[in-house]
N, CA, C and O of each residue as an XYZ file, in Angstrom:
280
protein
N      30.329    -38.172    -19.826
C      30.202    -36.866    -20.448
C      28.802    -36.276    -20.274
O      28.644    -35.057    -20.341
N      27.797    -37.098    -20.054
C      26.431    -36.590    -19.933
C      26.176    -35.935    -18.580
O      25.317    -35.058    -18.482
N      26.898    -36.334    -17.536
C      26.656    -35.816    -16.189
C      26.996    -34.333    -16.028
O      26.207    -33.618    -15.410
N      28.118    -33.827    -16.544
C      28.438    -32.408    -16.347
C      27.380    -31.443    -16.875
O      27.084    -30.461    -16.193
N      26.792    -31.668    -18.054
C      25.741    -30.737    -18.483
C      24.543    -30.733    -17.531
O      23.939    -29.684    -17.309
N      24.196    -31.886    -16.971
C      23.074    -31.932    -16.033
C      23.401    -31.140    -14.775
O      22.551    -30.419    -14.252
N      24.627    -31.273    -14.293
C      25.054    -30.516    -13.120
C      25.062    -29.029    -13.436
O      24.602    -28.214    -12.637
N      25.582    -28.684    -14.593
C      25.617    -27.289    -15.010
C      24.198    -26.744    -15.130
O      23.912    -25.619    -14.721
N      23.322    -27.559    -15.696
C      21.933    -27.143    -15.842
C      21.280    -26.965    -14.474
O      20.526    -26.014    -14.264
N      21.562    -27.870    -13.549
C      21.016    -27.762    -12.200
C      21.548    -26.513    -11.508
O      20.802    -25.804    -10.832
N      22.824    -26.251    -11.677
C      23.414    -25.043    -11.089
C      22.772    -23.789    -11.673
O      22.496    -22.827    -10.956
N      22.541    -23.814    -12.977
C      21.902    -22.672    -13.622
C      20.485    -22.465    -13.086
O      20.059    -21.333    -12.857
N      19.766    -23.561    -12.891
C      18.415    -23.462    -12.347
C      18.420    -22.885    -10.935
O      17.587    -22.045    -10.595
N      19.357    -23.336    -10.124
C      19.454    -22.823     -8.753
C      19.815    -21.339     -8.772
O      19.248    -20.551     -8.015
N      20.753    -20.960     -9.632
C      21.132    -19.549     -9.745
C      19.939    -18.700    -10.180
O      19.719    -17.606     -9.663
N      19.182    -19.218    -11.131
C      18.006    -18.486    -11.609
C      16.958    -18.369    -10.503
O      16.325    -17.325    -10.350
N      16.780    -19.430     -9.744
C      15.836    -19.404     -8.626
C      16.247    -18.365     -7.592
O      15.410    -17.609     -7.098
N      17.520    -18.329     -7.270
C      18.029    -17.345     -6.307
C      17.832    -15.931     -6.847
O      17.410    -15.038     -6.112
N      18.134    -15.727     -8.118
C      17.979    -14.399     -8.720
C      16.516    -13.966     -8.706
O      16.208    -12.820     -8.377
N      15.621    -14.879     -9.064
C      14.194    -14.557     -9.063
C      13.698    -14.256     -7.655
O      12.913    -13.330     -7.453
N      14.151    -15.028     -6.697
C      13.745    -14.809     -5.308
C      14.236    -13.455     -4.811
O      13.517    -12.749     -4.104
N      15.448    -13.100     -5.178
C      16.011    -11.812     -4.774
C      15.228    -10.659     -5.394
O      14.921     -9.678     -4.718
N      14.908    -10.778     -6.675
C      14.125     -9.736     -7.348
C      12.746     -9.602     -6.718
O      12.261     -8.490     -6.508
N      12.119    -10.725     -6.420
C      10.798    -10.704     -5.797
C      10.865    -10.022     -4.433
O       9.997     -9.216     -4.098
N      11.881    -10.338     -3.658
C      12.043     -9.732     -2.335
C      12.257     -8.227     -2.450
O      11.709     -7.459     -1.658
N      13.040     -7.806     -3.421
C      13.288     -6.376     -3.610
C      12.011     -5.645     -4.010
O      11.742     -4.549     -3.519
N      11.223     -6.250     -4.901
C       9.955     -5.630     -5.301
C       8.993     -5.569     -4.123
O       8.283     -4.579     -3.944
N       8.971     -6.623     -3.328
C       8.098     -6.648     -2.155
C       8.520     -5.581     -1.156
O       7.673     -4.877     -0.606
N       9.811     -5.457     -0.919
C      10.312     -4.429     -0.005
C       9.939     -3.036     -0.503
O       9.531     -2.186      0.289
N      10.075     -2.794     -1.806
C       9.733     -1.492     -2.375
C       8.237     -1.218     -2.234
O       7.837     -0.095     -1.929
N       7.416     -2.234     -2.454
C       5.969     -2.067     -2.312
C       5.594     -1.746     -0.874
O       4.753     -0.880     -0.630
N       6.199     -2.425      0.063
C       5.919     -2.164      1.477
C       6.349     -0.747      1.836
O       5.644     -0.057      2.572
N       7.481     -0.309      1.335
C       7.946      1.056      1.613
C       6.975      2.080      1.037
O       6.671      3.080      1.687
N       6.481      1.835     -0.190
C       5.504      2.743     -0.799
C       4.221      2.792      0.021
O       3.669      3.869      0.244
N       3.750      1.650      0.464
C       2.538      1.614      1.282
C       2.744      2.338      2.604
O       1.849      3.041      3.074
N       3.902      2.173      3.199
C       4.207      2.859      4.452
C       4.192      4.372      4.246
O       3.659      5.112      5.073
N       4.774      4.821      3.150
C       4.779      6.252      2.833
C       3.358      6.765      2.627
O       2.999      7.827      3.136
N       2.555      6.017      1.886
C       1.181      6.431      1.626
C       0.354      6.465      2.902
O      -0.474      7.359      3.083
N       0.569      5.509      3.778
C      -0.163      5.509      5.052
C       0.209      6.739      5.877
O      -0.655      7.349      6.507
N       1.477      7.100      5.874
C       1.910      8.303      6.580
C       1.277      9.550      5.996
O       0.859     10.441      6.736
N       1.201      9.622      4.672
C       0.575     10.768      4.015
C      -0.910     10.842      4.351
O      -1.445     11.924      4.593
N      -1.571      9.692      4.365
C      -2.995      9.668      4.716
C      -3.204     10.099      6.162
O      -4.134     10.849      6.457
N      -2.355      9.636      7.056
C      -2.473     10.018      8.464
C      -2.282     11.521      8.618
O      -2.998     12.158      9.391
N      -1.329     12.095      7.895
C      -1.126     13.545      7.949
C      -2.341     14.292      7.417
O      -2.772     15.282      8.009
N      -2.895     13.822      6.303
C      -4.065     14.478      5.718
C      -5.256     14.407      6.666
O      -5.979     15.391      6.823
N      -5.467     13.273      7.289
C      -6.575     13.126      8.239
C      -6.355     14.040      9.434
O      -7.294     14.674      9.917
N      -5.130     14.109      9.908
C      -4.822     15.001     11.024
C      -5.097     16.453     10.681
O      -5.621     17.198     11.509
N      -4.751     16.863      9.471
C      -5.010     18.238      9.047
C      -6.505     18.504      8.948
O      -6.972     19.569      9.352
N      -7.258     17.552      8.417
C      -8.708     17.725      8.319
C      -9.339     17.822      9.700
O     -10.241     18.631      9.918
N      -8.875     17.013     10.618
C      -9.408     17.064     11.972
C      -9.053     18.385     12.634
O      -9.866     18.942     13.372
N      -7.861     18.890     12.385
C      -7.440     20.163     12.966
C      -8.276     21.314     12.419
O      -8.504     22.301     13.118
N      -8.732     21.196     11.181
C      -9.567     22.230     10.573
C     -11.002     22.153     11.076
O     -11.785     23.076     10.850
N     -11.352     21.085     11.743
C     -12.705     20.937     12.250
C     -13.685     20.429     11.216
O     -14.896     20.507     11.421
N     -13.183     19.911     10.111
C     -14.093     19.447      9.065
C     -14.857     18.198      9.485
O     -15.839     17.829      8.842
N     -14.422     17.553     10.542
C     -15.113     16.360     11.004
C     -16.256     16.664     11.951
O     -16.961     15.753     12.388
N     -16.450     17.946     12.276
C     -17.507     18.321     13.212
C     -18.785     18.685     12.473
O     -18.749     19.196     11.354
N     -19.887     18.419     13.101
C     -21.172     18.832     12.552
C     -21.368     20.314     12.846
O     -20.829     20.825     13.828
N     -22.130     21.007     12.010
C     -22.374     22.425     12.285
C     -23.164     22.593     13.582
O     -23.958     21.728     13.952
N     -22.938     23.710     14.264
C     -23.611     23.965     15.542
C     -25.092     24.243     15.327
O     -25.917     23.873     16.163
N     -25.436     24.879     14.233
C     -26.832     25.208     13.943
C     -27.358     24.269     12.860
O     -26.770     24.151     11.785
N     -28.455     23.615     13.155
C     -29.057     22.761     12.137
C     -29.866     23.623     11.183
O     -30.346     24.695     11.552
N     -30.012     23.152      9.966
C     -30.775     23.871      8.952
C     -32.093     23.148      8.779
O     -32.110     21.958      8.462
N     -33.217     23.859      8.984
C     -34.520     23.184      8.838
C     -34.770     22.790      7.386
O     -34.376     23.497      6.458
N     -35.424     21.662      7.213
C     -35.782     21.181      5.891
C     -37.002     21.962      5.423
O     -38.049     21.890      6.067
N     -36.902     22.711      4.319
C     -38.047     23.514      3.862
C     -39.189     22.659      3.313
O     -40.298     23.164      3.142
N     -38.951     21.403      3.040
C     -39.984     20.537      2.479
C     -40.831     19.859      3.546
O     -41.797     19.173      3.212
N     -40.495     20.032      4.813
C     -41.234     19.379      5.887
C     -42.240     20.361      6.466
O     -41.899     21.501      6.782
N     -43.485     19.908      6.602
C     -44.535     20.737      7.192
C     -44.352     20.749      8.708
O     -44.352     19.683      9.324
N     -44.195     21.927      9.333
C     -43.950     21.958     10.775
C     -45.144     21.511     11.615
O     -44.976     21.267     12.810
N     -46.326     21.395     11.048
C     -47.517     20.991     11.822
C     -47.455     19.536     12.034
O     -48.348     18.965     12.660
């Protein structure tokens, strides 16, 4: 009579392990999808900034008024 509860308990542990592993995998998949989306958004934002020319230095430099030209 003692053996069936141990088997049942072992089965329950295995079921719980499988359930936990499945939940972990689903959370990991969701996190990867979120990161992929964010990377795409960042790439789009960088592309827009580059298209606007914000990454370029101005053509005319501004002299520093605190520097003595001599």
